[in-house]
C-alpha positions in Angstrom: -10.6 6.0 -7.2 -12.6 5.7 -4.4 -12.8 2.6 -1.4 -16.1 1.3 -2.5 -14.3 1.2 -6.4 -11.3 -0.8 -4.7 -13.5 -2.9 -3.3 -15.6 -3.6 -6.0 -12.3 -4.2 -8.1 -10.7 -6.7 -5.8 -14.1 -8.5 -5.1 -14.5 -9.0 -9.1 -10.9 -9.9 -9.8 -10.6 -12.7 -6.8 -14.5 -13.5 -6.6 -14.3 -13.3 -3.0 -17.6 -11.4 -1.7 -17.6 -7.4 -1.3 -18.0 -7.8 2.8 -15.0 -9.9 3.2 -12.9 -7.6 0.8 -14.1 -4.3 2.9 -13.2 -5.8 6.2 -10.2 -6.6 4.9 -9.0 -3.4 3.1 -10.4 -1.1 6.8 -8.4 -3.3 8.5 -5.2 -2.9 6.2 -5.7 0.6 6.7 -6.0 0.6 10.0 -3.0 -0.9 10.5 -1.0 1.4 8.7 -2.3 4.3 10.6 -1.4 2.6 13.8 1.6 1.7 13.1 2.3 5.4 11.7 1.0 7.0 14.7 3.5 5.0 16.6 6.1 6.1 15.1 6.5 3.6 12.6 7.3 3.4 8.4 5.2 1.0 6.7 7.6 -0.6 3.5 5.5 -2.6 1.1 7.9 -4.0 -2.0 7.4 -3.0 -5.1 4.4 -1.0 -4.1 6.2 1.7 -2.0 6.8 3.1 1.7 4.3 5.0 4.1 6.7 7.4 5.9 6.7 10.1 8.4 8.2 13.2 7.5 9.3 15.9 9.7 8.6 19.7 8.9 11.5 22.2 10.4 10.5 25.2 12.3 9.6 28.1 10.2 8.7 31.8 10.4 5.5 32.6 8.7 3.5 35.6 8.4 -0.1 36.4 8.8 -0.8 39.1 5.6 -4.0 40.4 7.1 -2.7 41.2 10.8 0.8 42.0 9.4 2.6 40.2 11.9 5.0 36.7 11.9 4.3 33.7 13.8 6.7 30.7 14.7 5.1 27.3 13.4 7.0 24.6 15.6 8.7 21.6 14.3 5.5 19.2 13.3 5.2 15.1 11.7 3.5 14.7 8.3 2.5 11.7 6.6 3.9 11.0 3.4 3.7 8.2 0.5 6.9 7.3 -1.3 6.5 5.1 -4.9 9.1 2.4 -5.4 11.1 2.8 -8.4 8.8 0.0 -10.2 5.8 1.9 -9.7 7.3 5.3 -10.7 7.7 3.4 -14.0 4.4 1.6 -14.3 2.7 5.3 -14.1 5.4 7.1 -16.1 
């Protein structure tokens, strides 16, 4: 499902204008991105959590050059669905 499809569905079910729904959806995504960029997790009860995971440093191999390189510790965004969400998907 794309962002446009999400906006259309919300607009259809709520009766709000598509422009207002689009602004709201984009604002939500901006707030989540800014919070996570600032090191905060975002918790949405009954839906899930947008969390920051830390990947530890590891050694990787460049097969074409037959060399080893170190990949430093880094952070990645992740989504962890709630138990209610998982139950509905299963």
